[in-house]
C-alpha positions as CSV (number, residue, x, y, z in Angstrom):
1,X,118.9,105.8,122.8
2,X,116.2,104.6,120.5
3,X,112.6,105.3,121.5
4,X,109.9,102.9,120.5
5,X,106.2,103.1,121.1
6,X,104.1,100.0,120.4
7,X,100.4,100.1,119.8
8,X,97.6,98.1,118.2
9,X,95.6,99.8,115.4
10,X,92.0,99.2,114.5
11,X,91.5,98.1,110.9
12,X,88.8,99.4,108.6
13,X,88.8,98.4,105.0
14,X,87.9,99.8,101.6
15,X,88.7,98.5,98.1
16,X,91.0,99.8,95.5
17,X,92.0,97.2,92.9
18,X,91.7,96.3,89.2
19,X,91.4,93.1,87.2
20,X,93.7,91.4,84.7
21,X,93.3,88.1,82.9
22,X,96.8,87.5,81.6
23,X,98.6,84.3,82.3
24,X,102.0,84.7,83.8
25,X,104.9,82.2,83.6
26,X,107.2,82.2,86.7
27,X,110.8,81.4,86.0
28,X,113.6,81.0,88.7
29,X,111.8,81.1,92.1
30,X,112.6,84.5,93.6
31,X,115.9,85.6,92.2
32,X,117.4,87.2,89.1
33,X,121.1,86.6,88.7
34,X,123.6,88.8,86.7
35,X,122.8,88.6,83.0
36,X,119.3,87.2,83.6
37,X,116.2,89.2,82.5
38,X,112.4,89.1,82.4
39,X,110.2,89.9,79.5
40,X,106.6,89.4,78.3
41,X,104.7,87.3,80.8
42,X,107.7,86.0,82.7
43,X,107.8,86.6,86.4
44,X,109.6,85.8,89.6
45,X,107.8,85.1,92.8
46,X,108.6,85.4,96.5
47,X,109.5,82.1,98.2
48,X,106.2,82.1,100.2
49,X,104.2,82.5,97.0
50,X,102.6,85.7,98.2
51,X,104.1,88.2,95.8
52,X,105.0,88.3,92.1
53,X,107.1,90.6,90.0
54,X,106.7,91.1,86.3
55,X,105.0,93.2,83.5
56,X,101.4,94.2,83.8
57,X,98.8,96.4,82.1
58,X,96.4,98.2,84.5
59,X,92.7,98.1,83.4
60,X,92.1,99.6,80.0
61,X,95.6,101.3,79.8
62,X,97.5,100.9,76.6
63,X,100.9,100.9,78.4
64,X,102.7,98.2,80.3
65,X,104.6,98.5,83.6
66,X,106.9,96.5,85.7
67,X,105.4,96.0,89.2
68,X,104.8,93.8,92.2
69,X,101.4,92.4,93.0
70,X,99.8,89.7,95.2
71,X,100.2,86.5,93.3
72,X,97.2,84.4,94.2
73,X,94.3,86.9,94.5
74,X,91.5,86.7,91.9
75,X,91.7,90.5,91.5
76,X,95.2,91.7,90.5
77,X,96.3,94.1,93.3
78,X,99.5,96.0,92.5
79,X,101.6,97.2,95.4
80,X,104.7,98.7,93.7
81,X,105.5,100.1,90.2
82,X,109.0,100.7,88.8
83,X,108.4,102.8,85.6
84,X,105.5,105.0,86.8
85,X,106.4,107.7,84.3
86,X,107.5,105.6,81.4
87,X,104.9,103.1,80.2
88,X,106.0,100.5,77.7
89,X,104.3,99.9,74.4
90,X,105.2,96.3,74.0
91,X,106.2,94.1,77.0
92,X,107.0,91.1,74.8
93,X,110.2,92.8,73.5
94,X,110.9,94.9,76.6
95,X,113.0,93.5,79.3
96,X,114.0,93.9,83.0
97,X,117.6,92.8,83.3
98,X,120.2,92.5,86.1
99,X,123.5,93.7,84.6
100,X,126.9,92.2,85.4
101,X,127.7,95.4,87.3
102,X,124.7,94.9,89.7
103,X,122.2,97.4,88.2
104,X,118.6,96.4,87.6
105,X,117.6,98.1,84.3
106,X,114.3,98.2,82.4
107,X,114.7,98.5,78.6
108,X,111.8,99.4,76.3
109,X,111.0,98.0,72.9
110,X,113.7,100.1,71.4
111,X,116.3,98.8,73.9
112,X,116.4,102.2,75.5
113,X,116.7,102.3,79.4
114,X,113.6,103.8,80.9
115,X,114.2,102.9,84.6
116,X,116.9,101.5,86.7
117,X,117.8,100.6,90.3
118,X,121.4,101.5,91.0
119,X,123.3,100.2,94.0
120,X,124.9,103.1,96.0
121,X,128.6,103.6,95.3
122,X,129.5,102.5,98.8
123,X,127.6,99.2,98.2
124,X,128.7,98.3,94.7
125,X,129.1,94.5,94.6
126,X,130.4,92.0,92.0
127,X,128.0,89.3,93.0
128,X,124.7,91.2,93.1
129,X,121.4,89.3,92.8
130,X,117.8,90.7,92.7
131,X,115.5,89.0,95.1
132,X,111.8,89.4,95.7
133,X,111.4,88.9,99.4
134,X,108.5,87.3,101.2
135,X,107.5,90.8,102.4
136,X,107.0,92.1,98.8
137,X,110.3,94.0,99.0
138,X,112.5,93.8,95.9
139,X,116.1,94.0,96.9
140,X,119.6,94.1,95.3
141,X,121.9,92.2,97.6
142,X,125.3,90.5,97.8
143,X,124.8,86.9,96.6
144,X,127.7,85.9,98.9
145,X,126.6,87.9,101.9
146,X,122.7,88.1,101.8
147,X,122.7,90.5,104.8
148,X,124.3,93.2,102.6
149,X,121.6,95.2,100.8
150,X,122.5,97.8,98.2
151,X,119.0,98.9,97.1
152,X,115.4,98.0,98.0
153,X,112.0,98.9,96.7
154,X,110.8,99.7,100.2
155,X,113.0,102.8,100.0
156,X,111.3,103.8,96.8
157,X,107.6,103.3,97.5
158,X,104.7,104.1,95.2
159,X,101.2,104.2,96.6
160,X,101.1,101.2,99.0
161,X,102.6,100.9,102.5
162,X,103.2,97.2,103.2
163,X,104.0,95.5,106.5
164,X,107.7,95.9,107.4
165,X,108.1,99.0,105.2
166,X,108.6,102.5,106.8
167,X,106.7,105.7,106.8
168,X,109.3,108.1,108.0
169,X,112.0,110.8,107.6
170,X,115.7,111.1,107.8
171,X,117.0,113.4,110.5
172,X,120.1,114.1,108.5
173,X,118.7,114.9,105.0
174,X,115.2,115.8,106.1
175,X,114.0,113.6,103.2
176,X,111.1,111.2,103.8
177,X,109.6,108.0,102.4
178,X,106.6,109.4,100.6
179,X,103.6,107.3,99.3
180,X,102.2,108.9,96.2
181,X,98.8,108.0,94.7
182,X,98.2,106.9,91.2
183,X,96.9,109.4,88.7
184,X,93.9,107.2,88.1
185,X,92.9,103.6,88.6
186,X,94.3,102.8,85.1
187,X,97.4,105.1,85.3
188,X,100.1,104.5,87.9
189,X,102.0,107.7,87.2
190,X,102.3,109.9,90.3
191,X,99.0,111.5,91.2
192,X,97.9,114.6,93.2
193,X,98.1,113.1,96.7
194,X,100.9,111.8,98.9
195,X,101.3,110.6,102.4
196,X,104.4,111.5,104.4
197,X,105.7,112.1,108.0
198,X,106.5,115.5,109.3
199,X,110.2,116.3,108.9
200,X,110.3,118.3,112.2
201,X,110.2,115.2,114.3
202,X,106.7,115.6,115.7
203,X,105.6,112.1,114.7
204,X,102.7,113.7,112.8
205,X,101.8,112.5,109.3
206,X,100.3,114.6,106.5
207,X,98.4,114.2,103.3
208,X,99.7,116.5,100.6
209,X,98.1,117.7,97.5
210,X,100.4,118.8,94.7
211,X,103.2,118.9,97.3
212,X,101.2,121.3,99.6
213,X,99.9,120.2,102.9
214,X,96.3,119.2,102.5
215,X,95.5,117.5,105.8
216,X,97.4,117.1,109.1
217,X,96.5,113.8,110.6
218,X,98.3,114.1,114.0
219,X,100.3,111.2,115.4
220,X,99.3,107.5,115.3
221,X,99.4,107.5,119.1
222,X,97.0,110.4,119.4
223,X,94.8,108.8,116.8
224,X,94.6,105.5,118.6
225,X,93.9,107.1,122.0
226,X,90.6,108.4,120.7
227,X,89.2,104.9,120.1
228,X,87.5,102.6,122.6
229,X,89.5,99.8,124.2
230,X,87.6,97.2,122.4
231,X,88.6,98.7,119.0
232,X,92.2,99.2,119.9
233,X,92.7,95.5,120.8
234,X,92.2,94.2,117.3
235,X,94.4,91.2,116.4
236,X,95.3,92.4,112.9
237,X,98.0,95.0,113.3
238,X,100.8,96.1,115.6
239,X,102.1,99.6,114.8
240,X,105.4,100.9,116.2
241,X,107.0,104.3,116.2
242,X,110.8,104.5,116.2
243,X,113.0,107.6,116.9
244,X,116.8,107.3,116.8
245,X,119.8,109.4,115.8
246,X,119.2,108.8,112.1
247,X,115.5,108.8,111.5
248,X,111.9,108.9,112.8
249,X,109.5,106.4,111.3
250,X,106.4,104.2,111.7
251,X,106.3,100.6,110.7
252,X,103.7,97.8,111.3
253,X,103.4,94.1,111.3
254,X,100.4,91.8,110.9
255,X,99.6,89.6,113.9
256,X,97.6,87.0,112.0
257,X,99.2,85.0,109.2
258,X,95.9,84.2,107.5
259,X,95.3,87.9,106.6
260,X,96.9,90.4,104.2
261,X,97.0,94.0,105.2
262,X,98.1,97.1,103.3
263,X,97.7,100.9,103.5
264,X,96.9,102.7,100.3
265,X,97.2,106.4,99.4
266,X,94.3,106.4,96.9
267,X,93.6,108.6,93.9
268,X,90.9,110.6,95.7
269,X,93.2,111.7,98.6
270,X,92.1,109.1,101.1
271,X,94.4,106.8,103.0
272,X,92.8,103.4,103.1
273,X,93.5,100.4,105.4
274,X,92.7,97.2,103.5
275,X,92.5,93.6,104.5
276,X,92.2,90.2,102.8
277,X,91.3,87.0,104.7
278,X,91.7,83.4,103.7
279,X,88.7,82.1,101.7
280,X,87.8,85.5,100.2
281,X,88.5,86.5,96.6
282,X,89.8,90.0,97.2
283,X,90.1,92.8,99.7
284,X,86.8,93.5,101.5
285,X,85.3,96.7,102.8
286,X,83.3,97.3,106.0
287,X,82.1,100.9,106.5
288,X,84.5,103.1,108.5
289,X,83.3,104.6,111.8
290,X,82.7,108.3,112.3
291,X,85.8,108.5,114.4
292,X,87.9,107.2,111.5
293,X,86.3,109.8,109.2
294,X,87.3,112.5,111.6
295,X,90.9,111.3,112.1
296,X,92.1,112.8,108.9
297,X,91.8,109.8,106.6
298,X,88.7,111.1,104.9
299,X,88.9,114.6,103.5
């Protein structure tokens, strides 16, 4: 039987973002079909207009990357990066292409593959499409049977934990979904710090530095119980813990449609909870409480 624990989390916010002034040209709404590709400033957008997928250059970096970001914020805020270790020199002649065999492949300026998303052998499909979902999840799915998913970016996270995605581990393989910081604000290559769930089924989550446990944060349930009732009853987030035969994981949802929420494993080793509200230009940042500093988020 599956065990679920529901709880409301308080939300404190810090900022981690960077600016970009490029103009992007959105093509087909949210989908790439076999044989289609993106290059230069071409993008696809989720149907709700919240997320965008395309090429970007962070800050003063000389390299380009394929990523997903919030579409309509004044400050570009990237939530996922494909080619973290393989920056591109020229995005205008590089391309992200969905092959006829269902693989999503990124080619550099020399037409050499530098990154790919491959459907699992058991899920190989002849009618694969790549879709950017409203949640910010990029999926490869069967065009004829949309419920059949062969690959998804939520299973290959970078530094940002979005609503609907998991923080968890497989009971079979003992492998987890790990959120790894950027190397620096201008370099999305994997950094020193990562956030993951304990593989022994305790429900505890850890911050690692260079793969070595740096901070044990306890369980979400223990963490919330130390807050006052007034703080716990925030309207922004509902967090849930799931334990079944296959996996243990946390996931969360946002209870107010007018706000955006994300968790960030930042370059300094801090896990940040961030919020954006309608009418503001970017993610804001009230000061965290002393309890939050002592919970393991601030090392």
